[in-house]
N, CA and C atoms as a LAMMPS dump frame, in Angstrom:
ITEM: TIMESTEP
0
ITEM: NUMBER OF ATOMS
549
ITEM: BOX BOUNDS ff ff ff
-5.0000000000000000e+02 5.0000000000000000e+02
-5.0000000000000000e+02 5.0000000000000000e+02
-5.0000000000000000e+02 5.0000000000000000e+02
ITEM: ATOMS id mol type element x y z
1 1 1 N 357.748 391.968 159.073
2 1 2 C 359.03 392.653 159.004
3 1 3 C 359.158 393.489 157.742
4 2 1 N 358.618 392.998 156.644
5 2 2 C 358.75 393.757 155.403
6 2 3 C 357.823 394.966 155.369
7 3 1 N 356.868 395.06 156.308
8 3 2 C 355.964 396.208 156.366
9 3 3 C 356.492 397.342 157.236
10 4 1 N 357.66 397.183 157.818
11 4 2 C 358.245 398.241 158.642
12 4 3 C 358.589 399.415 157.738
13 5 1 N 358.126 400.613 158.136
14 5 2 C 358.36 401.801 157.308
15 5 3 C 359.711 402.444 157.579
16 6 1 N 360.025 402.665 158.848
17 6 2 C 361.265 403.333 159.245
18 6 3 C 362.276 402.296 159.724
19 7 1 N 363.563 402.551 159.548
20 7 2 C 364.569 401.571 159.979
21 7 3 C 364.606 401.405 161.499
22 8 1 N 364.902 400.194 161.906
23 8 2 C 365.041 399.837 163.319
24 8 3 C 366.425 399.23 163.513
25 9 1 N 367.087 399.641 164.585
26 9 2 C 368.406 399.095 164.899
27 9 3 C 368.298 398.262 166.162
28 10 1 N 368.824 397.051 166.107
29 10 2 C 368.893 396.184 167.282
30 10 3 C 370.36 396.062 167.663
31 11 1 N 370.664 396.449 168.897
32 11 2 C 372.007 396.283 169.449
33 11 3 C 371.961 395.099 170.4
34 12 1 N 372.641 394.028 170.008
35 12 2 C 372.687 392.813 170.815
36 12 3 C 374.003 392.807 171.585
37 13 1 N 373.907 392.983 172.895
38 13 2 C 375.085 392.978 173.757
39 13 3 C 375.275 391.555 174.276
40 14 1 N 376.349 390.932 173.809
41 14 2 C 376.613 389.539 174.153
42 14 3 C 378.09 389.375 174.451
43 15 1 N 378.396 389.06 175.689
44 15 2 C 379.793 388.867 176.126
45 15 3 C 380.263 387.475 175.729
46 16 1 N 380.438 387.265 174.438
47 16 2 C 380.777 385.944 173.899
48 16 3 C 382.082 385.413 174.475
49 17 1 N 383.115 386.257 174.555
50 17 2 C 384.408 385.802 175.073
51 17 3 C 384.308 385.389 176.535
52 18 1 N 383.587 386.165 177.32
53 18 2 C 383.468 385.855 178.741
54 18 3 C 382.594 384.627 178.988
55 19 1 N 381.57 384.437 178.157
56 19 2 C 380.651 383.323 178.372
57 19 3 C 381.185 381.987 177.85
58 20 1 N 382.396 381.955 177.302
59 20 2 C 382.954 380.661 176.894
60 20 3 C 383.1 379.738 178.093
61 21 1 N 383.24 380.318 179.279
62 21 2 C 383.338 379.515 180.506
63 21 3 C 381.967 379.114 181.042
64 22 1 N 380.893 379.653 180.449
65 22 2 C 379.525 379.334 180.878
66 22 3 C 378.768 378.825 179.657
67 23 1 N 378.87 377.525 179.37
68 23 2 C 378.315 376.978 178.12
69 23 3 C 376.828 377.257 177.918
70 24 1 N 376.048 377.277 178.985
71 24 2 C 374.613 377.517 178.854
72 24 3 C 374.355 378.878 178.185
73 25 1 N 375.056 379.91 178.646
74 25 2 C 374.878 381.238 178.075
75 25 3 C 375.571 381.364 176.716
76 26 1 N 376.68 380.685 176.541
77 26 2 C 377.395 380.75 175.259
78 26 3 C 376.534 380.187 174.127
79 27 1 N 375.941 379.027 174.335
80 27 2 C 375.114 378.421 173.283
81 27 3 C 373.808 379.179 173.101
82 28 1 N 373.235 379.662 174.205
83 28 2 C 371.994 380.43 174.081
84 28 3 C 372.247 381.734 173.327
85 29 1 N 373.341 382.387 173.627
86 29 2 C 373.695 383.621 172.932
87 29 3 C 373.838 383.41 171.433
88 30 1 N 374.407 382.278 171.036
89 30 2 C 374.54 381.96 169.609
90 30 3 C 373.163 381.753 168.974
91 31 1 N 372.253 381.086 169.703
92 31 2 C 370.898 380.882 169.177
93 31 3 C 370.169 382.221 169.023
94 32 1 N 370.332 383.112 170.003
95 32 2 C 369.712 384.435 169.915
96 32 3 C 370.262 385.191 168.712
97 33 1 N 371.573 385.149 168.548
98 33 2 C 372.198 385.85 167.417
99 33 3 C 371.675 385.302 166.086
100 34 1 N 371.562 383.985 165.98
101 34 2 C 371.033 383.372 164.757
102 34 3 C 369.613 383.858 164.466
103 35 1 N 368.771 383.917 165.505
104 35 2 C 367.391 384.368 165.326
105 35 3 C 367.359 385.841 164.912
106 36 1 N 368.188 386.655 165.537
107 36 2 C 368.252 388.07 165.173
108 36 3 C 368.719 388.246 163.728
109 37 1 N 369.654 387.441 163.3
110 37 2 C 370.123 387.5 161.906
111 37 3 C 369.003 387.117 160.938
112 38 1 N 368.155 386.149 161.333
113 38 2 C 367.009 385.778 160.5
114 38 3 C 366.024 386.936 160.388
115 39 1 N 365.76 387.612 161.513
116 39 2 C 364.865 388.77 161.497
117 39 3 C 365.427 389.843 160.562
118 40 1 N 366.701 390.139 160.695
119 40 2 C 367.33 391.172 159.866
120 40 3 C 367.262 390.795 158.381
121 41 1 N 367.528 389.541 158.063
122 41 2 C 367.49 389.09 156.671
123 41 3 C 366.075 389.17 156.098
124 42 1 N 365.073 388.817 156.902
125 42 2 C 363.689 388.827 156.433
126 42 3 C 363.124 390.242 156.301
127 43 1 N 363.782 391.227 156.899
128 43 2 C 363.251 392.595 156.909
129 43 3 C 363.618 393.392 155.669
130 44 1 N 364.382 392.831 154.779
131 44 2 C 364.807 393.514 153.563
132 44 3 C 365.537 394.823 153.884
133 45 1 N 366.424 394.749 154.889
134 45 2 C 367.249 395.901 155.243
135 45 3 C 366.623 396.889 156.207
136 46 1 N 365.404 396.646 156.635
137 46 2 C 364.727 397.586 157.536
138 46 3 C 365.099 397.368 158.999
139 47 1 N 365.611 396.182 159.313
140 47 2 C 366.118 395.907 160.66
141 47 3 C 367.62 395.73 160.548
142 48 1 N 368.348 396.583 161.259
143 48 2 C 369.811 396.543 161.25
144 48 3 C 370.275 395.924 162.557
145 49 1 N 371.126 394.934 162.474
146 49 2 C 371.63 394.233 163.657
147 49 3 C 373.078 394.607 163.926
148 50 1 N 373.338 395.034 165.154
149 50 2 C 374.702 395.286 165.613
150 50 3 C 374.973 394.336 166.769
151 51 1 N 375.977 393.494 166.628
152 51 2 C 376.361 392.574 167.704
153 51 3 C 377.584 393.169 168.384
154 52 1 N 377.458 393.406 169.68
155 52 2 C 378.508 394.075 170.439
156 52 3 C 378.957 393.168 171.575
157 53 1 N 380.263 392.928 171.659
158 53 2 C 380.855 392.105 172.722
159 53 3 C 381.537 393.055 173.71
160 54 1 N 380.804 393.459 174.762
161 54 2 C 381.366 394.453 175.684
162 54 3 C 382.435 393.852 176.603
163 55 1 N 383.636 394.372 176.483
164 55 2 C 384.737 393.971 177.368
165 55 3 C 384.528 394.654 178.721
166 56 1 N 385.027 394.053 179.797
167 56 2 C 384.906 394.706 181.105
168 56 3 C 385.586 396.082 181.088
169 57 1 N 384.925 397.053 181.729
170 57 2 C 385.441 398.423 181.88
171 57 3 C 385.657 399.128 180.539
172 58 1 N 384.841 398.798 179.547
173 58 2 C 384.988 399.405 178.225
174 58 3 C 383.848 400.391 177.968
175 59 1 N 383.993 401.131 176.901
176 59 2 C 382.942 402.054 176.484
177 59 3 C 381.676 401.28 176.09
178 60 1 N 381.845 400.119 175.477
179 60 2 C 380.702 399.287 175.088
180 60 3 C 379.929 398.819 176.325
181 61 1 N 380.657 398.497 177.403
182 61 2 C 379.991 398.101 178.646
183 61 3 C 379.198 399.275 179.209
184 62 1 N 379.766 400.459 179.196
185 62 2 C 379.059 401.653 179.671
186 62 3 C 377.818 401.924 178.822
187 63 1 N 377.95 401.727 177.522
188 63 2 C 376.825 401.933 176.614
189 63 3 C 375.698 400.932 176.924
190 64 1 N 376.069 399.681 177.16
191 64 2 C 375.072 398.655 177.483
192 64 3 C 374.309 399.028 178.746
193 65 1 N 375.03 399.415 179.778
194 65 2 C 374.398 399.804 181.039
195 65 3 C 373.514 401.032 180.825
196 66 1 N 373.977 401.973 180.006
197 66 2 C 373.198 403.17 179.701
198 66 3 C 371.88 402.854 179.011
199 67 1 N 371.841 401.798 178.22
200 67 2 C 370.607 401.367 177.551
201 67 3 C 369.72 400.518 178.47
202 68 1 N 370.201 400.221 179.671
203 68 2 C 369.395 399.432 180.601
204 68 3 C 369.669 397.942 180.55
205 69 1 N 370.724 397.535 179.863
206 69 2 C 371.079 396.121 179.807
207 69 3 C 371.715 395.757 181.152
208 70 1 N 371.239 394.686 181.75
209 70 2 C 371.701 394.295 183.079
210 70 3 C 372.799 393.233 182.994
211 71 1 N 373.865 393.404 183.776
212 71 2 C 374.928 392.393 183.777
213 71 3 C 374.456 391.104 184.456
214 72 1 N 374.966 389.989 183.965
215 72 2 C 374.638 388.67 184.507
216 72 3 C 375.848 388.172 185.28
217 73 1 N 375.672 387.843 186.577
218 73 2 C 376.805 387.294 187.324
219 73 3 C 377.22 385.945 186.739
220 74 1 N 378.533 385.767 186.569
221 74 2 C 379.025 384.54 185.95
222 74 3 C 379.596 383.563 186.967
223 75 1 N 380.18 384.082 188.043
224 75 2 C 380.797 383.201 189.03
225 75 3 C 380.85 383.912 190.375
226 76 1 N 381.37 383.221 191.369
227 76 2 C 381.433 383.762 192.726
228 76 3 C 382.475 384.87 192.879
229 77 1 N 383.389 384.977 191.94
230 77 2 C 384.437 385.997 192.051
231 77 3 C 383.971 387.373 191.562
232 78 1 N 382.725 387.475 191.14
233 78 2 C 382.183 388.768 190.753
234 78 3 C 382.25 389.099 189.278
235 79 1 N 382.773 388.202 188.466
236 79 2 C 382.794 388.463 187.026
237 79 3 C 381.361 388.486 186.503
238 80 1 N 381.148 389.336 185.521
239 80 2 C 379.812 389.435 184.957
240 80 3 C 379.897 389.643 183.457
241 81 1 N 378.844 389.245 182.78
242 81 2 C 378.771 389.39 181.338
243 81 3 C 377.416 389.934 180.945
244 82 1 N 377.253 390.215 179.685
245 82 2 C 376.001 390.78 179.187
246 82 3 C 375.396 389.89 178.125
247 83 1 N 374.081 389.715 178.204
248 83 2 C 373.305 389.054 177.171
249 83 3 C 371.923 389.71 177.191
250 84 1 N 371.83 390.781 176.453
251 84 2 C 370.607 391.565 176.388
252 84 3 C 370.629 392.384 175.117
253 85 1 N 369.537 393.054 174.843
254 85 2 C 369.509 393.847 173.625
255 85 3 C 368.626 395.071 173.804
256 86 1 N 368.801 395.992 172.899
257 86 2 C 367.961 397.19 172.861
258 86 3 C 367.634 397.48 171.404
259 87 1 N 366.377 397.806 171.183
260 87 2 C 365.943 398.206 169.855
261 87 3 C 365.68 399.7 169.846
262 88 1 N 366.069 400.367 168.769
263 88 2 C 365.821 401.799 168.623
264 88 3 C 365.238 402.061 167.242
265 89 1 N 364.428 403.12 167.166
266 89 2 C 363.861 403.487 165.873
267 89 3 C 364.345 404.869 165.471
268 90 1 N 363.83 405.386 164.378
269 90 2 C 364.32 406.658 163.838
270 90 3 C 363.835 407.871 164.621
271 91 1 N 362.884 407.7 165.534
272 91 2 C 362.422 408.823 166.363
273 91 3 C 362.946 408.706 167.802
274 92 1 N 364.046 407.967 167.949
275 92 2 C 364.769 407.823 169.222
276 92 3 C 364.011 407.089 170.316
277 93 1 N 363.02 406.275 169.968
278 93 2 C 362.408 405.398 170.96
279 93 3 C 363.383 404.264 171.236
280 94 1 N 363.46 403.846 172.488
281 94 2 C 364.327 402.735 172.888
282 94 3 C 363.503 401.716 173.656
283 95 1 N 363.643 400.457 173.289
284 95 2 C 362.998 399.381 174.031
285 95 3 C 364.067 398.335 174.336
286 96 1 N 364.463 398.248 175.611
287 96 2 C 365.473 397.247 175.962
288 96 3 C 364.832 395.923 176.381
289 97 1 N 365.553 394.868 176.157
290 97 2 C 365.278 393.587 176.807
291 97 3 C 366.527 393.373 177.653
292 98 1 N 366.459 393.755 178.945
293 98 2 C 367.653 393.868 179.794
294 98 3 C 368.473 392.596 179.942
295 99 1 N 367.795 391.451 180.017
296 99 2 C 368.499 390.174 180.156
297 99 3 C 367.756 389.133 179.333
298 100 1 N 368.48 388.429 178.5
299 100 2 C 367.917 387.309 177.757
300 100 3 C 368.337 386.044 178.489
301 101 1 N 367.362 385.387 179.086
302 101 2 C 367.65 384.22 179.906
303 101 3 C 367.295 382.929 179.182
304 102 1 N 368.165 381.932 179.259
305 102 2 C 367.843 380.642 178.634
306 102 3 C 366.546 380.031 179.167
307 103 1 N 366.179 380.353 180.401
308 103 2 C 364.934 379.822 180.979
309 103 3 C 363.699 380.393 180.287
310 104 1 N 363.856 381.543 179.636
311 104 2 C 362.727 382.19 178.957
312 104 3 C 362.846 382.086 177.432
313 105 1 N 363.588 381.102 176.969
314 105 2 C 363.794 380.953 175.527
315 105 3 C 362.484 380.787 174.769
316 106 1 N 361.5 380.125 175.367
317 106 2 C 360.234 379.915 174.67
318 106 3 C 359.505 381.234 174.389
319 107 1 N 359.818 382.302 175.119
320 107 2 C 359.174 383.605 174.915
321 107 3 C 360.021 384.546 174.061
322 108 1 N 361.188 384.119 173.622
323 108 2 C 362.114 385 172.907
324 108 3 C 361.516 385.571 171.63
325 109 1 N 360.982 384.732 170.781
326 109 2 C 360.441 385.211 169.511
327 109 3 C 359.286 386.179 169.745
328 110 1 N 358.437 385.89 170.727
329 110 2 C 357.331 386.795 171.064
330 110 3 C 357.867 388.148 171.527
331 111 1 N 358.839 388.147 172.431
332 111 2 C 359.393 389.399 172.964
333 111 3 C 360.054 390.225 171.852
334 112 1 N 360.794 389.578 170.962
335 112 2 C 361.436 390.29 169.853
336 112 3 C 360.397 390.884 168.9
337 113 1 N 359.396 390.107 168.568
338 113 2 C 358.359 390.571 167.653
339 113 3 C 357.572 391.724 168.266
340 114 1 N 357.256 391.614 169.56
341 114 2 C 356.548 392.691 170.251
342 114 3 C 357.394 393.969 170.259
343 115 1 N 358.689 393.833 170.533
344 115 2 C 359.584 394.986 170.538
345 115 3 C 359.603 395.651 169.157
346 116 1 N 359.763 394.868 168.101
347 116 2 C 359.791 395.411 166.741
348 116 3 C 358.459 396.058 166.367
349 117 1 N 357.368 395.446 166.774
350 117 2 C 356.047 396.026 166.499
351 117 3 C 355.916 397.39 167.174
352 118 1 N 356.277 397.456 168.457
353 118 2 C 356.159 398.714 169.192
354 118 3 C 357.078 399.797 168.631
355 119 1 N 358.257 399.42 168.165
356 119 2 C 359.166 400.406 167.576
357 119 3 C 358.688 400.875 166.193
358 120 1 N 358.069 399.992 165.437
359 120 2 C 357.597 400.378 164.107
360 120 3 C 356.217 401.044 164.16
361 121 1 N 355.552 400.958 165.3
362 121 2 C 354.25 401.602 165.501
363 121 3 C 354.299 402.399 166.804
364 122 1 N 355.004 403.527 166.818
365 122 2 C 355.181 404.253 168.079
366 122 3 C 353.884 404.794 168.677
367 123 1 N 352.876 405.033 167.844
368 123 2 C 351.583 405.492 168.349
369 123 3 C 350.699 404.27 168.549
370 124 1 N 350.321 404.03 169.804
371 124 2 C 349.502 402.856 170.101
372 124 3 C 348.06 403.06 169.656
373 125 1 N 347.477 402.008 169.14
374 125 2 C 346.046 402.025 168.817
375 125 3 C 345.274 402.069 170.126
376 126 1 N 344.133 402.745 170.107
377 126 2 C 343.293 402.875 171.295
378 126 3 C 342.129 401.904 171.164
379 127 1 N 342.011 401.022 172.152
380 127 2 C 340.922 400.06 172.178
381 127 3 C 339.983 400.439 173.313
382 128 1 N 338.726 400.638 172.957
383 128 2 C 337.69 400.886 173.96
384 128 3 C 337.119 399.549 174.397
385 129 1 N 336.947 399.372 175.688
386 129 2 C 336.478 398.099 176.241
387 129 3 C 335.17 398.321 176.986
388 130 1 N 334.097 397.697 176.494
389 130 2 C 332.797 397.764 177.136
390 130 3 C 332.483 396.366 177.635
391 131 1 N 332.363 396.212 178.959
392 131 2 C 332.087 394.89 179.499
393 131 3 C 331.445 395.005 180.874
394 132 1 N 330.489 394.165 181.101
395 132 2 C 329.883 394.059 182.423
396 132 3 C 330.618 393.044 183.28
397 133 1 N 331.596 392.375 182.681
398 133 2 C 332.39 391.383 183.405
399 133 3 C 333.616 392.048 184.029
400 134 1 N 334.163 391.466 185.076
401 134 2 C 335.346 392.05 185.736
402 134 3 C 336.642 391.708 184.999
403 135 1 N 336.806 392.229 183.768
404 135 2 C 337.972 391.893 182.95
405 135 3 C 339.205 392.726 183.287
406 136 1 N 338.994 393.933 183.818
407 136 2 C 340.112 394.81 184.175
408 136 3 C 340.326 394.797 185.68
409 137 1 N 341.551 395.114 186.08
410 137 2 C 341.84 395.166 187.507
411 137 3 C 341.282 396.448 188.104
412 138 1 N 341.069 396.433 189.412
413 138 2 C 340.624 397.619 190.124
414 138 3 C 341.734 398.65 190.177
415 139 1 N 341.373 399.847 190.547
416 139 2 C 342.37 400.88 190.826
417 139 3 C 343.113 400.451 192.083
418 140 1 N 344.456 400.502 192.092
419 140 2 C 345.206 400.055 193.266
420 140 3 C 344.884 400.876 194.518
421 141 1 N 344.832 400.207 195.656
422 141 2 C 344.64 400.87 196.939
423 141 3 C 345.852 401.772 197.183
424 142 1 N 345.652 403.065 197.467
425 142 2 C 346.793 403.971 197.626
426 142 3 C 347.721 403.61 198.787
427 143 1 N 347.201 402.925 199.79
428 143 2 C 348.042 402.568 200.943
429 143 3 C 348.865 401.314 200.703
430 144 1 N 348.254 400.304 200.096
431 144 2 C 348.956 399.03 199.909
432 144 3 C 349.488 398.846 198.495
433 145 1 N 348.881 399.537 197.526
434 145 2 C 349.282 399.365 196.135
435 145 3 C 348.684 398.122 195.508
436 146 1 N 347.868 397.405 196.247
437 146 2 C 347.267 396.16 195.742
438 146 3 C 345.873 396.407 195.194
439 147 1 N 345.47 395.531 194.293
440 147 2 C 344.112 395.575 193.763
441 147 3 C 343.346 394.38 194.319
442 148 1 N 342.034 394.529 194.367
443 148 2 C 341.222 393.419 194.875
444 148 3 C 340.849 392.45 193.765
445 149 1 N 340.988 392.894 192.517
446 149 2 C 340.598 392.056 191.384
447 149 3 C 341.727 392.031 190.37
448 150 1 N 342.111 390.841 189.942
449 150 2 C 343.165 390.695 188.928
450 150 3 C 342.588 390.856 187.535
451 151 1 N 343.413 391.427 186.667
452 151 2 C 343.033 391.629 185.283
453 151 3 C 343.074 390.303 184.524
454 152 1 N 342.173 390.125 183.584
455 152 2 C 342.176 388.936 182.748
456 152 3 C 343.43 388.941 181.887
457 153 1 N 343.952 387.769 181.602
458 153 2 C 345.189 387.633 180.842
459 153 3 C 345.119 388.265 179.464
460 154 1 N 343.993 388.14 178.784
461 154 2 C 343.863 388.697 177.438
462 154 3 C 343.97 390.22 177.476
463 155 1 N 343.458 390.853 178.511
464 155 2 C 343.542 392.31 178.641
465 155 3 C 344.982 392.715 178.911
466 156 1 N 345.677 391.952 179.75
467 156 2 C 347.09 392.231 180.025
468 156 3 C 347.908 392.167 178.74
469 157 1 N 347.653 391.16 177.908
470 157 2 C 348.373 391.033 176.631
471 157 3 C 348.034 392.173 175.681
472 158 1 N 346.776 392.572 175.627
473 158 2 C 346.4 393.697 174.769
474 158 3 C 347.083 394.987 175.212
475 159 1 N 347.251 395.178 176.517
476 159 2 C 347.889 396.395 177.04
477 159 3 C 349.358 396.502 176.622
478 160 1 N 349.986 395.377 176.295
479 160 2 C 351.389 395.415 175.896
480 160 3 C 351.609 396.193 174.607
481 161 1 N 350.622 396.201 173.718
482 161 2 C 350.807 396.889 172.441
483 161 3 C 349.696 397.883 172.116
484 162 1 N 348.703 398 172.971
485 162 2 C 347.592 398.924 172.736
486 162 3 C 347.298 399.74 173.985
487 163 1 N 346.614 400.86 173.794
488 163 2 C 346.112 401.666 174.901
489 163 3 C 344.672 401.215 175.137
490 164 1 N 344.392 400.642 176.308
491 164 2 C 343.065 400.117 176.625
492 164 3 C 342.324 401.135 177.482
493 165 1 N 341.106 401.468 177.066
494 165 2 C 340.27 402.391 177.848
495 165 3 C 338.957 401.714 178.191
496 166 1 N 338.681 401.657 179.47
497 166 2 C 337.426 401.094 179.947
498 166 3 C 336.308 402.096 179.659
499 167 1 N 335.216 401.622 179.067
500 167 2 C 334.067 402.465 178.765
501 167 3 C 332.885 401.938 179.558
502 168 1 N 332.198 402.826 180.231
503 168 2 C 331.042 402.451 181.045
504 168 3 C 329.958 401.851 180.154
505 169 1 N 329.264 400.842 180.649
506 169 2 C 328.227 400.163 179.859
507 169 3 C 327.017 401.061 179.613
508 170 1 N 326.884 402.143 180.362
509 170 2 C 325.757 403.071 180.191
510 170 3 C 326.097 404.219 179.23
511 171 1 N 327.295 404.218 178.661
512 171 2 C 327.728 405.293 177.776
513 171 3 C 326.949 405.261 176.463
514 172 1 N 326.546 406.445 176.007
515 172 2 C 325.833 406.566 174.741
516 172 3 C 326.727 407.074 173.629
517 173 1 N 327.923 407.578 173.984
518 173 2 C 328.804 408.15 172.978
519 173 3 C 330.212 407.576 173.142
520 174 1 N 330.811 407.188 172.045
521 174 2 C 332.171 406.659 172.051
522 174 3 C 333.098 407.77 171.563
523 175 1 N 334.182 408.012 172.307
524 175 2 C 335.149 409.04 171.926
525 175 3 C 335.693 408.76 170.523
526 176 1 N 335.894 409.801 169.727
527 176 2 C 336.382 409.59 168.349
528 176 3 C 337.826 409.07 168.272
529 177 1 N 338.588 409.19 169.362
530 177 2 C 339.972 408.707 169.302
531 177 3 C 340.077 407.208 169.55
532 178 1 N 338.962 406.531 169.773
533 178 2 C 338.966 405.077 169.952
534 178 3 C 338.977 404.428 168.568
535 179 1 N 340.013 403.614 168.333
536 179 2 C 340.185 402.963 167.03
537 179 3 C 339.362 401.688 166.895
538 180 1 N 339.283 400.935 167.986
539 180 2 C 338.598 399.648 167.972
540 180 3 C 337.76 399.537 169.24
541 181 1 N 336.589 398.97 169.12
542 181 2 C 335.708 398.795 170.268
543 181 3 C 335.532 397.311 170.518
544 182 1 N 335.813 396.897 171.736
545 182 2 C 335.622 395.497 172.137
546 182 3 C 334.459 395.459 173.105
547 183 1 N 333.422 394.693 172.746
548 183 2 C 332.225 394.583 173.581
549 183 3 C 332.143 393.164 174.105
């Protein structure tokens, strides 16, 4: 966090007043806010946190929807609330986490850190991949959209923050724009 060069703003949309009737989301929202405050404090001012409680039919609610934050149904009568966030950087990149779900709490810190990394490093590093093993998925079938081979989990994780380029094993020259080569 202290290595972030440009400021990052996190807008946490949390319908705290509405979620008082839904204790699971109310307590989870408080835990998320606490974690976000820790990130902001550890960043030495480079991460700015805005906590927004969008009232129904308000400008804040419209703003949340505009950023891609998805409403969470609260009850059968159609009431809904928001618990999501969006991070923005100084070059107008936006990365939303549309819904923060208590079921995915174990992935929260990873998702936040990945979002901050991507916002502070807008240009992805290029990784060249040379392998005789089936580590990458096939090109999807144009008719079905399915692939015959699934990608290895490590490659999927690398794709989240890097640009992965498959390099043929018979290649004699590596493109100069490749930052790292994985063999």
